[in-house]
C-alpha positions in Angstrom: -5.8 -3.0 2.2 -6.3 -6.5 1.0 -7.7 -5.1 -2.3 -4.7 -3.0 -2.8 -2.3 -5.9 -2.0 -3.7 -8.0 -4.8 -0.8 -8.7 -7.2 1.7 -6.7 -5.0 3.6 -9.6 -3.6 2.2 -9.0 -0.1 1.0 -12.0 1.9 -2.7 -11.5 2.9 -3.3 -10.9 6.6 -2.8 -8.1 9.0 -1.6 -8.3 12.6 -2.8 -5.4 14.8 -0.2 -3.5 16.7 -0.5 -1.2 19.7 -1.2 2.4 18.8 -2.8 5.2 20.8 -3.7 7.6 17.9 -4.0 5.6 14.6 -4.8 2.1 13.4 -1.5 0.3 12.9 -1.0 -3.2 11.5 1.9 -5.4 10.5 2.1 -7.4 7.3 4.8 -9.1 5.2 5.7 -9.6 1.6 6.4 -12.9 -0.2 10.1 -12.5 0.8 9.0 -12.5 4.4 10.1 -8.8 4.9 7.9 -7.2 7.5 6.2 -3.9 7.1 3.9 -1.7 9.2 0.9 0.1 7.7 -0.5 3.1 9.5 -4.0 4.2 8.8 -4.7 7.8 9.7 -8.0 8.6 11.4 -10.3 10.5 9.0 -10.9 14.1 9.8 -8.1 14.0 12.3 -5.1 14.3 10.0 -5.0 16.2 6.7 -2.9 15.1 3.7 -0.6 18.2 4.3 0.0 17.2 7.9 0.8 13.6 6.9 3.2 14.8 4.2 4.9 17.1 6.7 5.2 14.2 9.2 6.7 11.9 6.5 9.2 14.6 5.5 10.2 14.9 9.2 10.7 11.1 9.4 12.9 11.1 6.3 15.0 14.0 7.8 15.4 12.0 11.0 16.7 9.0 9.0 19.1 11.4 7.0 20.4 12.8 10.3 21.0 9.2 11.6 18.4 9.5 14.3 16.8 6.1 14.6 13.4 6.3 12.9 11.4 4.3 10.4 11.6 5.5 6.8 8.3 5.7 5.0 8.2 3.1 2.2 7.3 4.1 -1.3 5.8 1.3 -3.4 6.2 3.1 -6.7 3.5 5.5 -5.8 2.5 8.6 -3.9 3.7 9.5 -0.4 0.5 8.0 1.0 -2.4 6.0 -0.3 -6.0 6.9 -0.1 -8.8 4.3 -0.1 -12.5 5.2 0.7 -11.4 8.5 2.2 -8.8 6.8 4.6 -5.2 7.8 4.2 -2.4 5.3 5.0 1.3 4.7 4.6 3.6 1.8 4.9 6.9 1.8 6.9 9.6 -0.9 7.2 9.3 -2.9 10.4 12.2 -2.7 12.9 12.8 -5.0 15.8 13.1 -3.1 19.1 13.5 -3.9 22.7 10.8 -3.1 25.2 11.5 0.1 27.1 12.1 -0.4 30.8 10.9 2.8 32.6 12.9 2.0 35.8 16.2 1.6 33.9 18.1 4.8 34.4 20.5 4.0 31.4 17.5 3.6 29.1 15.9 6.8 30.5 19.1 8.7 29.7 19.3 7.2 26.2 15.7 8.3 25.6 16.6 11.8 26.7 19.5 11.9 24.3 17.3 10.5 21.5 14.6 13.1 22.1 17.2 15.9 22.1 18.4 14.7 18.7 14.9 14.6 17.4 14.3 18.2 18.5 17.6 19.3 16.8 16.4 17.7 13.6 12.9 19.3 14.0 14.5 22.7 14.3 15.8 22.4 10.7 12.4 22.7 9.1 9.4 24.9 9.5 6.2 23.0 10.4 3.2 24.7 8.8 0.5 22.1 9.0 1.4 20.2 12.1 -0.8 21.1 15.2 1.0 23.1 17.9 1.8 21.3 21.1 1.9 23.9 23.9 0.4 25.1 27.1 -2.4 26.9 25.4 -3.5 23.8 23.4 -3.1 21.3 26.2 -3.8 23.2 29.4 -5.4 26.6 29.0 -8.0 25.8 26.3 -9.1 22.5 27.8 -9.4 24.1 31.2 -11.8 26.7 29.7 -13.9 23.9 28.3 -14.3 22.3 31.8 
């Protein structure tokens, strides 16, 4: 990442952010704009899956569902370095979710409903399926 940032106007330095699945870091440019870079785990995500995910993120933005638009720095949809794929997103300030706040729970429910409505507009070919078979039946057979 530091090699790629040379001459780009980015300030060197990455701040790690919480992420369950991927490696996610924050950085900023010389204008102090903040970005998030997401490194996809090798052999976990294919380029086709990542492109499909980015198309979905763009559709969410187009449908005015709060989401982060992938940033294109005059280049491809994602960047590859040493076999690791990554993509930059603009950074958005957010409030911490309060799980015991019923108003926030209802807002999350509405938000998820809107995400699902957007997701119904496109056919996902490369994205792994999330269902009972993948997350309950098959794992139970392995145990």
